[in-house]
C-alpha positions as CSV (number, residue, x, y, z in Angstrom):
1,X,12.3,-8.2,-38.7
2,X,16.4,-8.2,-38.9
3,X,18.2,-5.0,-38.0
4,X,19.5,-5.4,-41.6
5,X,16.5,-5.3,-43.2
6,X,15.4,-2.4,-40.7
7,X,18.3,-0.1,-42.2
8,X,16.3,0.3,-45.4
9,X,12.9,0.6,-43.4
10,X,11.4,4.1,-43.2
11,X,10.2,5.1,-39.8
12,X,6.6,4.1,-39.6
13,X,5.7,6.2,-36.3
14,X,7.6,9.3,-38.1
15,X,5.4,9.1,-41.1
16,X,1.9,8.4,-38.7
17,X,3.1,11.5,-37.1
18,X,3.8,13.6,-40.3
19,X,0.2,12.8,-41.5
20,X,-0.9,14.9,-38.7
21,X,-0.1,18.2,-39.4
22,X,-2.3,21.6,-40.0
23,X,-6.1,21.1,-39.5
24,X,-5.4,17.5,-38.5
25,X,-2.6,17.7,-35.7
26,X,-2.7,15.6,-32.6
27,X,-3.3,17.4,-29.5
28,X,-1.4,16.5,-26.4
29,X,-1.7,16.7,-22.9
30,X,0.7,16.8,-20.0
31,X,0.7,14.1,-17.2
32,X,2.8,12.9,-14.4
33,X,4.2,9.6,-15.5
34,X,3.4,8.0,-12.6
35,X,-0.5,8.3,-13.2
36,X,0.4,6.9,-16.7
37,X,0.1,3.1,-17.1
38,X,2.8,1.8,-19.4
39,X,3.8,-1.8,-20.3
40,X,6.6,-3.2,-18.0
41,X,9.8,-3.9,-20.1
42,X,12.9,-5.2,-18.5
43,X,16.7,-4.1,-19.1
44,X,16.8,-7.1,-21.3
45,X,14.1,-5.3,-23.4
46,X,15.7,-2.5,-23.7
47,X,18.8,-3.9,-24.5
48,X,17.5,-5.5,-27.4
49,X,16.6,-2.2,-29.1
50,X,20.0,-0.6,-28.5
51,X,23.2,-1.6,-29.9
52,X,25.1,-1.0,-26.7
53,X,25.2,0.6,-23.5
54,X,25.9,3.9,-24.3
55,X,22.2,5.1,-24.7
56,X,21.4,3.5,-21.4
57,X,24.1,5.5,-19.8
58,X,23.2,8.8,-21.4
59,X,19.4,8.1,-20.7
60,X,19.9,7.8,-17.1
61,X,21.4,11.4,-17.5
62,X,18.5,12.6,-19.2
63,X,15.7,11.1,-17.1
64,X,17.6,12.9,-14.2
65,X,17.5,16.1,-15.9
66,X,13.8,15.4,-16.8
67,X,12.8,15.1,-13.7
68,X,11.1,18.4,-11.9
69,X,9.6,19.5,-9.0
70,X,5.7,18.9,-8.7
71,X,3.9,21.9,-9.1
72,X,0.9,20.6,-7.0
73,X,3.3,19.2,-4.1
74,X,6.7,20.8,-3.8
75,X,7.6,17.5,-1.5
76,X,7.4,15.4,-4.9
77,X,9.1,15.2,-8.1
78,X,7.6,14.3,-11.2
79,X,8.5,12.9,-14.8
80,X,6.0,15.0,-17.3
81,X,5.1,12.9,-20.3
82,X,2.6,13.7,-22.9
83,X,-0.2,11.6,-23.6
84,X,-1.9,12.0,-27.2
85,X,-5.6,12.8,-26.9
86,X,-6.6,11.2,-30.4
87,X,-4.1,8.0,-29.9
88,X,-3.8,6.1,-26.3
89,X,-0.8,4.1,-28.1
90,X,1.4,7.3,-28.0
91,X,3.4,8.9,-25.6
92,X,6.0,11.3,-25.5
93,X,8.6,13.7,-23.5
94,X,10.6,16.6,-24.1
95,X,14.0,16.2,-23.5
96,X,16.8,19.2,-23.1
97,X,19.4,19.3,-25.4
98,X,22.7,18.3,-24.1
99,X,24.0,20.9,-26.7
100,X,21.8,23.9,-26.8
101,X,19.7,25.1,-24.2
102,X,17.3,26.7,-26.6
103,X,16.6,23.2,-28.2
104,X,14.4,20.1,-27.1
105,X,14.1,16.8,-28.4
106,X,10.8,15.2,-28.5
107,X,10.9,11.4,-28.0
108,X,7.7,9.5,-29.0
109,X,6.7,6.2,-28.6
110,X,4.0,3.9,-30.0
111,X,3.3,1.0,-27.8
112,X,0.7,-1.7,-27.3
113,X,-0.3,-3.3,-23.7
114,X,-1.3,-6.8,-25.3
115,X,1.7,-7.7,-26.9
116,X,4.7,-9.7,-25.8
117,X,7.3,-6.9,-26.8
118,X,4.8,-3.9,-26.3
119,X,6.9,-1.3,-28.3
120,X,5.7,-0.7,-31.8
121,X,7.4,2.1,-32.7
122,X,10.1,5.1,-31.8
123,X,10.7,8.5,-33.0
124,X,12.8,11.3,-32.0
125,X,13.1,14.8,-33.6
126,X,16.8,14.4,-32.2
127,X,19.2,14.2,-35.2
128,X,19.9,10.6,-34.7
129,X,16.5,8.9,-34.2
130,X,14.7,9.1,-37.5
131,X,16.1,5.6,-37.4
132,X,14.5,2.1,-37.0
133,X,17.6,-0.1,-36.2
134,X,18.4,1.0,-32.6
135,X,17.2,4.0,-30.4
136,X,18.7,7.3,-29.4
137,X,19.1,8.0,-25.8
138,X,16.0,9.8,-25.4
139,X,13.6,7.1,-26.5
140,X,15.8,4.9,-24.4
141,X,15.2,7.2,-21.3
142,X,11.4,7.4,-21.8
143,X,11.3,3.6,-22.1
144,X,13.6,3.1,-19.0
145,X,11.9,5.4,-17.2
146,X,8.3,4.1,-17.5
147,X,8.8,0.8,-18.6
148,X,11.8,-0.1,-16.7
149,X,11.7,2.2,-13.6
150,X,7.9,2.2,-13.9
151,X,7.9,5.5,-13.5
152,X,9.1,5.6,-9.7
153,X,11.2,8.3,-9.0
154,X,14.1,7.9,-6.3
155,X,13.9,11.3,-5.0
156,X,16.7,10.7,-2.6
157,X,19.2,10.4,-5.3
158,X,17.9,13.3,-7.2
159,X,19.9,16.5,-6.8
160,X,17.0,18.9,-6.3
161,X,15.7,16.7,-3.3
162,X,14.8,18.6,-0.2
163,X,16.2,16.4,1.9
164,X,19.4,15.8,-0.2
165,X,20.1,19.5,-0.4
166,X,19.6,19.9,3.3
167,X,22.3,17.1,3.9
168,X,24.8,18.9,1.7
169,X,24.1,22.2,3.6
170,X,24.6,20.0,7.1
171,X,27.7,18.9,5.5
172,X,29.2,22.2,4.6
173,X,28.1,23.7,7.7
174,X,30.2,20.9,9.8
175,X,33.2,21.7,7.8
176,X,32.9,25.2,8.6
177,X,32.7,24.6,12.0
178,X,35.6,22.2,11.6
179,X,37.5,24.8,9.8
180,X,36.7,27.6,12.9
181,X,38.1,25.1,15.3
182,X,41.6,24.8,13.3
183,X,41.4,28.6,13.6
184,X,41.2,28.7,17.4
185,X,44.3,26.3,17.3
186,X,46.6,28.6,15.6
Protein backbone atom coordinates (compact mmCIF):
# COMPACT_ATOMS: atom_id res chain seq x y z
CA UNK A 1 0.00 0.00 0.00
CA UNK A 2 1.36 3.42 -0.94
CA UNK A 3 1.77 6.09 1.76
CA UNK A 4 -0.75 8.36 0.02
CA UNK A 5 -3.41 5.61 0.24
CA UNK A 6 -2.49 4.99 3.86
CA UNK A 7 -3.40 8.59 4.76
CA UNK A 8 -7.09 7.74 4.37
CA UNK A 9 -6.91 4.21 5.81
CA UNK A 10 -8.22 3.53 9.29
CA UNK A 11 -5.76 1.98 11.72
CA UNK A 12 -6.72 -1.71 11.59
CA UNK A 13 -4.92 -2.58 14.83
CA UNK A 14 -6.66 0.26 16.65
CA UNK A 15 -10.00 -1.09 15.39
CA UNK A 16 -9.05 -4.64 16.43
CA UNK A 17 -8.08 -3.50 19.94
CA UNK A 18 -11.25 -1.38 20.27
CA UNK A 19 -13.41 -4.49 19.68
CA UNK A 20 -12.01 -6.01 22.87
CA UNK A 21 -13.52 -3.90 25.63
CA UNK A 22 -15.70 -4.79 28.57
CA UNK A 23 -16.45 -8.51 28.84
CA UNK A 24 -14.22 -9.33 25.87
CA UNK A 25 -11.22 -7.29 26.98
CA UNK A 26 -7.77 -8.67 26.28
CA UNK A 27 -5.51 -9.83 29.08
CA UNK A 28 -1.81 -8.99 29.07
CA UNK A 29 1.08 -10.43 31.05
CA UNK A 30 4.41 -8.71 31.75
CA UNK A 31 7.68 -10.27 30.58
CA UNK A 32 11.32 -9.30 30.24
CA UNK A 33 11.78 -8.61 26.51
CA UNK A 34 15.00 -10.68 26.57
CA UNK A 35 12.81 -13.77 27.09
CA UNK A 36 10.52 -12.97 24.14
CA UNK A 37 11.04 -14.14 20.56
CA UNK A 38 10.42 -11.22 18.17
CA UNK A 39 11.12 -11.22 14.42
CA UNK A 40 14.53 -9.69 13.62
CA UNK A 41 14.47 -6.26 11.97
CA UNK A 42 17.10 -4.06 10.38
CA UNK A 43 17.62 -0.33 10.64
CA UNK A 44 16.36 -0.19 7.04
CA UNK A 45 13.10 -1.95 8.06
CA UNK A 46 12.54 0.72 10.71
CA UNK A 47 13.52 3.49 8.29
CA UNK A 48 10.87 2.25 5.84
CA UNK A 49 8.21 2.79 8.52
CA UNK A 50 9.31 6.30 9.53
CA UNK A 51 9.49 9.51 7.50
CA UNK A 52 12.86 10.45 8.89
CA UNK A 53 15.37 10.08 11.65
CA UNK A 54 13.46 12.09 14.27
CA UNK A 55 11.50 9.08 15.55
CA UNK A 56 14.69 6.99 15.70
CA UNK A 57 16.54 9.65 17.73
CA UNK A 58 13.60 9.99 20.13
CA UNK A 59 13.16 6.20 20.31
CA UNK A 60 16.66 5.70 21.65
CA UNK A 61 15.90 7.93 24.64
CA UNK A 62 12.52 6.17 25.09
CA UNK A 63 14.35 2.84 25.27
CA UNK A 64 16.79 4.10 27.90
CA UNK A 65 13.92 5.57 29.95
CA UNK A 66 12.01 2.27 29.77
CA UNK A 67 14.86 0.05 30.98
CA UNK A 68 14.61 -0.82 34.66
CA UNK A 69 16.60 -2.80 37.18
CA UNK A 70 15.41 -6.40 37.26
CA UNK A 71 13.15 -7.39 40.16
CA UNK A 72 14.70 -10.87 40.23
CA UNK A 73 18.39 -10.03 39.75
CA UNK A 74 19.64 -6.58 40.78
CA UNK A 75 22.75 -7.01 38.60
CA UNK A 76 20.57 -7.10 35.46
CA UNK A 77 18.51 -4.53 33.64
CA UNK A 78 15.28 -5.37 31.83
CA UNK A 79 12.91 -3.96 29.25
CA UNK A 80 9.37 -4.98 30.19
CA UNK A 81 6.89 -5.85 27.45
CA UNK A 82 3.35 -7.09 27.77
CA UNK A 83 2.22 -10.11 25.77
CA UNK A 84 -1.41 -10.71 24.92
CA UNK A 85 -2.72 -13.90 26.50
CA UNK A 86 -5.38 -14.39 23.80
CA UNK A 87 -3.36 -13.54 20.67
CA UNK A 88 0.30 -14.48 20.15
CA UNK A 89 0.80 -11.85 17.43
CA UNK A 90 0.54 -8.83 19.76
CA UNK A 91 3.14 -7.20 21.99
CA UNK A 92 3.01 -3.87 23.76
CA UNK A 93 5.02 -1.64 26.08
CA UNK A 94 4.11 1.31 28.27
CA UNK A 95 6.28 4.38 27.80
CA UNK A 96 6.35 7.33 30.19
CA UNK A 97 5.14 10.54 28.59
CA UNK A 98 7.85 13.16 28.04
CA UNK A 99 5.34 15.87 28.99
CA UNK A 100 3.51 14.45 32.01
CA UNK A 101 4.72 12.21 34.82
CA UNK A 102 1.16 10.99 35.32
CA UNK A 103 0.71 9.67 31.79
CA UNK A 104 1.87 6.55 29.95
CA UNK A 105 1.60 5.79 26.26
CA UNK A 106 0.87 2.21 25.29
CA UNK A 107 2.63 1.20 22.08
CA UNK A 108 1.19 -2.00 20.55
CA UNK A 109 2.60 -3.92 17.59
CA UNK A 110 1.04 -6.74 15.58
CA UNK A 111 3.59 -9.02 13.92
CA UNK A 112 3.92 -12.23 11.92
CA UNK A 113 7.10 -14.32 12.12
CA UNK A 114 6.42 -15.88 8.72
CA UNK A 115 6.40 -12.73 6.58
CA UNK A 116 9.32 -10.98 4.91
CA UNK A 117 8.09 -7.69 6.44
CA UNK A 118 6.88 -9.10 9.79
CA UNK A 119 5.18 -5.94 11.10
CA UNK A 120 1.45 -6.14 10.31
CA UNK A 121 0.25 -3.15 12.28
CA UNK A 122 0.87 -0.71 15.08
CA UNK A 123 -1.07 1.56 17.37
CA UNK A 124 0.00 3.91 20.15
CA UNK A 125 -2.17 5.80 22.60
CA UNK A 126 -0.04 8.95 22.21
CA UNK A 127 -1.67 11.84 20.39
CA UNK A 128 0.26 11.24 17.17
CA UNK A 129 -0.13 7.56 16.49
CA UNK A 130 -3.55 6.46 15.43
CA UNK A 131 -2.00 6.96 12.01
CA UNK A 132 -1.04 4.29 9.51
CA UNK A 133 1.40 6.30 7.41
CA UNK A 134 4.40 6.28 9.69
CA UNK A 135 5.16 5.45 13.29
CA UNK A 136 5.66 7.51 16.44
CA UNK A 137 8.79 7.33 18.59
CA UNK A 138 7.11 4.90 21.04
CA UNK A 139 6.38 2.34 18.32
CA UNK A 140 9.86 2.99 16.90
CA UNK A 141 11.38 2.32 20.34
CA UNK A 142 9.48 -0.94 20.73
CA UNK A 143 10.42 -2.15 17.23
CA UNK A 144 14.03 -0.97 17.54
CA UNK A 145 14.63 -2.61 20.90
CA UNK A 146 12.90 -5.91 20.09
CA UNK A 147 13.82 -6.21 16.41
CA UNK A 148 17.12 -4.38 15.84
CA UNK A 149 18.66 -4.68 19.32
CA UNK A 150 17.10 -8.16 19.74
CA UNK A 151 16.23 -7.04 23.29
CA UNK A 152 19.90 -6.90 24.30
CA UNK A 153 20.63 -4.17 26.82
CA UNK A 154 24.10 -2.64 26.73
CA UNK A 155 24.21 -2.30 30.49
CA UNK A 156 27.51 -0.46 30.61
CA UNK A 157 25.83 2.44 28.77
CA UNK A 158 22.71 2.65 30.93
CA UNK A 159 22.84 5.46 33.51
CA UNK A 160 21.48 3.23 36.30
CA UNK A 161 23.93 0.36 35.82
CA UNK A 162 25.90 -0.21 39.02
CA UNK A 163 29.40 -0.26 37.49
CA UNK A 164 28.72 3.04 35.72
CA UNK A 165 27.57 4.62 38.99
CA UNK A 166 30.65 3.27 40.79
CA UNK A 167 32.90 4.70 38.04
CA UNK A 168 31.19 8.07 38.45
CA UNK A 169 31.72 7.97 42.21
CA UNK A 170 35.38 6.96 41.71
CA UNK A 171 35.83 9.81 39.25
CA UNK A 172 34.36 12.31 41.68
CA UNK A 173 36.55 10.91 44.49
CA UNK A 174 39.67 11.46 42.38
CA UNK A 175 38.48 14.95 41.59
CA UNK A 176 37.93 15.77 45.25
CA UNK A 177 41.37 14.29 46.14
CA UNK A 178 42.91 16.63 43.56
CA UNK A 179 41.05 19.55 45.13
CA UNK A 180 42.42 18.77 48.59
CA UNK A 181 45.99 18.54 47.27
CA UNK A 182 45.50 21.97 45.68
CA UNK A 183 44.34 23.27 49.04
CA UNK A 184 47.60 22.00 50.61
CA UNK A 185 49.60 24.10 48.11
CA UNK A 186 47.94 27.33 49.14
